[in-house]
DOTIZA-932140 format. One record per residue: residue in three letters; residue number from 1; z, x, y of N, C-alpha, C in turn. Coordinates in steps of 0.1 Angstrom, whole numbers, always signed. Layout:
N
+--------+-----+-------+-------+-------+-------+-------+-------+-------+-------+-------+
: residu : num :    nz :    nx :    ny :   caz :   cax :   cay :    cz :    cx :    cy :
+--------+-----+-------+-------+-------+-------+-------+-------+-------+-------+-------+
:    ALA : NUM :     Z :     X :     Y :     Z :     X :     Y :     Z :     X :     Y :
...
+--------+-----+-------+-------+-------+-------+-------+-------+-------+-------+-------+
//
This chain:
111
+--------+-----+-------+-------+-------+-------+-------+-------+-------+-------+-------+
: residu : num :    nz :    nx :    ny :   caz :   cax :   cay :    cz :    cx :    cy :
+--------+-----+-------+-------+-------+-------+-------+-------+-------+-------+-------+
:    UNK :   1 :   +68 : +1573 :  -395 :   +65 : +1585 :  -394 :   +61 : +1587 :  -381 :
:    UNK :   2 :   +66 : +1600 :  -373 :   +59 : +1597 :  -359 :   +47 : +1605 :  -357 :
:    UNK :   3 :   +38 : +1600 :  -347 :   +25 : +1605 :  -345 :   +25 : +1620 :  -341 :
:    UNK :   4 :   +18 : +1630 :  -350 :   +15 : +1645 :  -347 :    +3 : +1649 :  -339 :
:    UNK :   5 :    -3 : +1661 :  -333 :   -14 : +1663 :  -331 :   -18 : +1675 :  -341 :
:    UNK :   6 :   -31 : +1671 :  -340 :   -38 : +1682 :  -351 :   -53 : +1686 :  -348 :
:    UNK :   7 :   -57 : +1699 :  -352 :   -71 : +1700 :  -347 :   -80 : +1688 :  -353 :
:    UNK :   8 :   -89 : +1685 :  -340 :   -99 : +1672 :  -346 :  -107 : +1675 :  -357 :
:    UNK :   9 :  -108 : +1665 :  -365 :  -116 : +1669 :  -379 :  -131 : +1670 :  -380 :
:    UNK :  10 :  -138 : +1672 :  -382 :  -155 : +1669 :  -385 :  -158 : +1664 :  -398 :
:    UNK :  11 :  -162 : +1653 :  -400 :  -166 : +1648 :  -411 :  -181 : +1652 :  -414 :
:    UNK :  12 :  -184 : +1658 :  -428 :  -196 : +1667 :  -430 :  -196 : +1668 :  -445 :
:    UNK :  13 :  -208 : +1663 :  -451 :  -207 : +1666 :  -461 :  -219 : +1678 :  -467 :
:    UNK :  14 :  -208 : +1684 :  -475 :  -215 : +1699 :  -483 :  -210 : +1703 :  -494 :
:    UNK :  15 :  -217 : +1709 :  -505 :  -211 : +1715 :  -517 :  -201 : +1724 :  -513 :
:    UNK :  16 :  -193 : +1728 :  -517 :  -183 : +1739 :  -517 :  -179 : +1748 :  -531 :
:    UNK :  17 :  -180 : +1758 :  -532 :  -177 : +1765 :  -545 :  -163 : +1771 :  -541 :
:    UNK :  18 :  -153 : +1764 :  -549 :  -140 : +1772 :  -545 :  -134 : +1781 :  -559 :
:    UNK :  19 :  -129 : +1789 :  -551 :  -125 : +1802 :  -562 :  -112 : +1808 :  -564 :
:    UNK :  20 :  -106 : +1812 :  -575 :   -95 : +1820 :  -574 :   -89 : +1827 :  -585 :
:    UNK :  21 :   -94 : +1838 :  -587 :   -89 : +1848 :  -595 :  -101 : +1845 :  -605 :
:    UNK :  22 :  -101 : +1841 :  -620 :  -114 : +1836 :  -627 :  -112 : +1824 :  -629 :
:    UNK :  23 :  -107 : +1814 :  -622 :  -114 : +1800 :  -620 :  -122 : +1801 :  -609 :
:    UNK :  24 :  -131 : +1790 :  -610 :  -143 : +1782 :  -599 :  -144 : +1769 :  -603 :
:    UNK :  25 :  -146 : +1761 :  -591 :  -150 : +1748 :  -592 :  -159 : +1746 :  -583 :
:    UNK :  26 :  -171 : +1735 :  -584 :  -178 : +1731 :  -574 :  -171 : +1717 :  -567 :
:    UNK :  27 :  -171 : +1715 :  -558 :  -169 : +1706 :  -551 :  -173 : +1700 :  -541 :
:    UNK :  28 :  -169 : +1692 :  -535 :  -176 : +1688 :  -519 :  -164 : +1683 :  -506 :
:    UNK :  29 :  -172 : +1689 :  -498 :  -164 : +1695 :  -481 :  -161 : +1675 :  -478 :
:    UNK :  30 :  -148 : +1673 :  -474 :  -150 : +1660 :  -468 :  -149 : +1660 :  -455 :
:    UNK :  31 :  -140 : +1670 :  -451 :  -138 : +1674 :  -434 :  -136 : +1690 :  -428 :
:    UNK :  32 :  -137 : +1690 :  -419 :  -133 : +1704 :  -416 :  -128 : +1705 :  -405 :
:    UNK :  33 :  -121 : +1714 :  -399 :  -115 : +1716 :  -384 :  -116 : +1732 :  -381 :
:    UNK :  34 :  -106 : +1735 :  -368 :  -111 : +1747 :  -366 :  -100 : +1757 :  -372 :
:    UNK :  35 :   -89 : +1747 :  -380 :   -78 : +1757 :  -387 :   -78 : +1752 :  -403 :
:    UNK :  36 :   -86 : +1746 :  -406 :   -85 : +1741 :  -420 :   -99 : +1733 :  -426 :
:    UNK :  37 :   -99 : +1728 :  -434 :  -108 : +1720 :  -446 :  -103 : +1709 :  -456 :
:    UNK :  38 :  -107 : +1700 :  -457 :  -105 : +1688 :  -468 :  -116 : +1689 :  -477 :
:    UNK :  39 :  -112 : +1690 :  -490 :  -120 : +1691 :  -500 :  -121 : +1677 :  -512 :
:    UNK :  40 :  -127 : +1674 :  -520 :  -126 : +1663 :  -531 :  -119 : +1673 :  -541 :
:    UNK :  41 :  -106 : +1671 :  -546 :  -101 : +1676 :  -557 :  -109 : +1671 :  -571 :
:    UNK :  42 :  -113 : +1684 :  -575 :  -123 : +1684 :  -590 :  -113 : +1680 :  -602 :
:    UNK :  43 :  -123 : +1673 :  -608 :  -116 : +1671 :  -622 :  -110 : +1681 :  -631 :
:    UNK :  44 :   -97 : +1679 :  -636 :   -95 : +1692 :  -644 :   -84 : +1705 :  -635 :
:    UNK :  45 :   -89 : +1704 :  -619 :   -81 : +1714 :  -611 :   -68 : +1712 :  -612 :
:    UNK :  46 :   -58 : +1723 :  -615 :   -45 : +1723 :  -615 :   -41 : +1737 :  -603 :
:    UNK :  47 :   -44 : +1736 :  -594 :   -40 : +1743 :  -583 :   -23 : +1741 :  -579 :
:    UNK :  48 :   -20 : +1751 :  -571 :    -6 : +1743 :  -565 :    -6 : +1748 :  -550 :
:    UNK :  49 :    +5 : +1743 :  -542 :    +6 : +1742 :  -529 :    +6 : +1758 :  -527 :
:    UNK :  50 :    +2 : +1765 :  -518 :    +6 : +1782 :  -511 :    -5 : +1790 :  -522 :
:    UNK :  51 :   -15 : +1785 :  -528 :   -22 : +1792 :  -537 :   -31 : +1797 :  -529 :
:    UNK :  52 :   -40 : +1805 :  -529 :   -51 : +1814 :  -516 :   -64 : +1809 :  -530 :
:    UNK :  53 :   -72 : +1805 :  -518 :   -85 : +1804 :  -527 :   -96 : +1807 :  -516 :
:    UNK :  54 :  -105 : +1813 :  -524 :  -121 : +1817 :  -515 :  -131 : +1805 :  -513 :
:    UNK :  55 :  -133 : +1801 :  -505 :  -139 : +1786 :  -503 :  -155 : +1796 :  -499 :
:    UNK :  56 :  -167 : +1788 :  -507 :  -178 : +1792 :  -503 :  -185 : +1778 :  -497 :
:    UNK :  57 :  -189 : +1779 :  -486 :  -197 : +1767 :  -481 :  -209 : +1766 :  -474 :
:    UNK :  58 :  -219 : +1759 :  -475 :  -231 : +1759 :  -476 :  -238 : +1751 :  -468 :
:    UNK :  59 :  -242 : +1755 :  -452 :  -247 : +1741 :  -446 :  -259 : +1745 :  -444 :
:    UNK :  60 :  -271 : +1733 :  -448 :  -285 : +1735 :  -445 :  -289 : +1747 :  -454 :
:    UNK :  61 :  -299 : +1754 :  -447 :  -309 : +1763 :  -455 :  -305 : +1777 :  -451 :
:    UNK :  62 :  -296 : +1780 :  -438 :  -292 : +1791 :  -436 :  -279 : +1793 :  -429 :
:    UNK :  63 :  -269 : +1787 :  -433 :  -256 : +1789 :  -426 :  -244 : +1790 :  -440 :
:    UNK :  64 :  -245 : +1800 :  -444 :  -233 : +1801 :  -454 :  -220 : +1807 :  -449 :
:    UNK :  65 :  -206 : +1800 :  -449 :  -196 : +1803 :  -445 :  -184 : +1808 :  -456 :
:    UNK :  66 :  -183 : +1818 :  -462 :  -172 : +1826 :  -475 :  -160 : +1827 :  -461 :
:    UNK :  67 :  -149 : +1823 :  -469 :  -133 : +1826 :  -459 :  -128 : +1820 :  -472 :
:    UNK :  68 :  -108 : +1829 :  -470 :  -101 : +1824 :  -473 :   -95 : +1815 :  -469 :
:    UNK :  69 :   -87 : +1806 :  -479 :   -79 : +1797 :  -473 :   -65 : +1793 :  -484 :
:    UNK :  70 :   -54 : +1787 :  -482 :   -44 : +1789 :  -487 :   -41 : +1770 :  -486 :
:    UNK :  71 :   -38 : +1767 :  -501 :   -38 : +1747 :  -503 :   -26 : +1749 :  -496 :
:    UNK :  72 :   -29 : +1737 :  -489 :   -20 : +1732 :  -480 :   -10 : +1716 :  -480 :
:    UNK :  73 :   -20 : +1711 :  -490 :   -16 : +1694 :  -495 :   -27 : +1692 :  -503 :
:    UNK :  74 :   -18 : +1685 :  -515 :   -29 : +1678 :  -527 :   -24 : +1665 :  -526 :
:    UNK :  75 :   -36 : +1659 :  -533 :   -36 : +1645 :  -529 :   -39 : +1641 :  -547 :
:    UNK :  76 :   -41 : +1629 :  -553 :   -49 : +1626 :  -564 :   -63 : +1627 :  -560 :
:    UNK :  77 :   -70 : +1627 :  -549 :   -83 : +1627 :  -548 :   -84 : +1641 :  -538 :
:    UNK :  78 :   -78 : +1645 :  -529 :   -83 : +1657 :  -522 :   -72 : +1667 :  -525 :
:    UNK :  79 :   -77 : +1682 :  -516 :   -70 : +1689 :  -515 :   -73 : +1694 :  -501 :
:    UNK :  80 :   -60 : +1699 :  -493 :   -63 : +1702 :  -479 :   -58 : +1719 :  -479 :
:    UNK :  81 :   -67 : +1726 :  -473 :   -69 : +1739 :  -472 :   -65 : +1741 :  -455 :
:    UNK :  82 :   -56 : +1753 :  -455 :   -55 : +1763 :  -443 :   -58 : +1775 :  -445 :
:    UNK :  83 :   -72 : +1779 :  -435 :   -75 : +1792 :  -432 :   -68 : +1802 :  -436 :
:    UNK :  84 :   -67 : +1811 :  -438 :   -61 : +1824 :  -439 :   -67 : +1834 :  -436 :
:    UNK :  85 :   -81 : +1837 :  -439 :   -90 : +1845 :  -433 :  -105 : +1844 :  -429 :
:    UNK :  86 :  -107 : +1844 :  -420 :  -121 : +1844 :  -418 :  -128 : +1853 :  -415 :
:    UNK :  87 :  -139 : +1860 :  -421 :  -143 : +1876 :  -416 :  -151 : +1872 :  -406 :
:    UNK :  88 :  -148 : +1880 :  -397 :  -156 : +1882 :  -383 :  -169 : +1878 :  -379 :
:    UNK :  89 :  -175 : +1881 :  -393 :  -189 : +1877 :  -389 :  -194 : +1861 :  -392 :
:    UNK :  90 :  -185 : +1856 :  -398 :  -184 : +1841 :  -396 :  -177 : +1833 :  -390 :
:    UNK :  91 :  -169 : +1837 :  -381 :  -159 : +1830 :  -366 :  -171 : +1823 :  -359 :
:    UNK :  92 :  -179 : +1829 :  -353 :  -190 : +1821 :  -346 :  -196 : +1814 :  -350 :
:    UNK :  93 :  -200 : +1817 :  -362 :  -210 : +1808 :  -368 :  -199 : +1789 :  -375 :
:    UNK :  94 :  -188 : +1796 :  -373 :  -179 : +1782 :  -377 :  -177 : +1776 :  -366 :
:    UNK :  95 :  -172 : +1782 :  -354 :  -170 : +1775 :  -344 :  -187 : +1770 :  -338 :
:    UNK :  96 :  -197 : +1775 :  -337 :  -210 : +1767 :  -336 :  -208 : +1754 :  -347 :
:    UNK :  97 :  -209 : +1756 :  -359 :  -208 : +1743 :  -366 :  -199 : +1731 :  -359 :
:    UNK :  98 :  -186 : +1736 :  -356 :  -177 : +1727 :  -354 :  -183 : +1723 :  -339 :
:    UNK :  99 :  -186 : +1728 :  -332 :  -190 : +1725 :  -319 :  -180 : +1718 :  -309 :
:    UNK : 100 :  -179 : +1708 :  -305 :  -169 : +1703 :  -297 :  -154 : +1701 :  -306 :
:    UNK : 101 :  -157 : +1701 :  -319 :  -145 : +1695 :  -323 :  -136 : +1708 :  -326 :
:    UNK : 102 :  -141 : +1720 :  -321 :  -129 : +1732 :  -318 :  -119 : +1735 :  -312 :
:    UNK : 103 :  -120 : +1724 :  -304 :  -116 : +1726 :  -288 :  -107 : +1712 :  -286 :
:    UNK : 104 :  -110 : +1702 :  -296 :  -100 : +1690 :  -295 :   -91 : +1683 :  -299 :
:    UNK : 105 :   -76 : +1679 :  -297 :   -67 : +1676 :  -311 :   -67 : +1662 :  -310 :
:    UNK : 106 :   -64 : +1657 :  -322 :   -62 : +1641 :  -326 :   -47 : +1638 :  -326 :
:    UNK : 107 :   -45 : +1626 :  -324 :   -29 : +1621 :  -332 :   -34 : +1618 :  -348 :
:    UNK : 108 :   -20 : +1617 :  -359 :   -21 : +1617 :  -371 :   -10 : +1616 :  -371 :
:    UNK : 109 :   -14 : +1607 :  -385 :    +2 : +1604 :  -391 :    +5 : +1611 :  -405 :
:    UNK : 110 :   +12 : +1613 :  -414 :   +12 : +1621 :  -426 :   +16 : +1612 :  -434 :
:    UNK : 111 :    +8 : +1610 :  -446 :   +13 : +1597 :  -457 :    +6 : +1588 :  -458 :
+--------+-----+-------+-------+-------+-------+-------+-------+-------+-------+-------+
//
C-alpha cells in the first residue's frame, strides 16, 4: 500500500462518552488529531461506518470538549471518527490541546 499523509495524531488517554440516539458507551481515547479521534471499541458496540455520534471528552479538571463525529473506520479494537461539527466555543480549546500537532502532517499506511 502506498504511504499517504494525514494530520498528526497526538496520543493522549482520557475518558470519552460516545452517544448516538438513545445509545451511549463510556470508552477511552486512543489518540486525537485536528480532523478526528480514535477510540477504544466498547464491548457490545454495534455501530457502523457513516453513523453520526456525539463525543464528550474530558481533559483534566477544566477542559470538556463536546463535538459531533462520524464513524470513518472500525477495527476489532478501535473506532476511527472524523469530526463533523465542532461547536465554535470548543474549536480554540481543541486547537490549544493539540498544540503543534494541529499543524503537522505524518505519513501512514492503511491496513
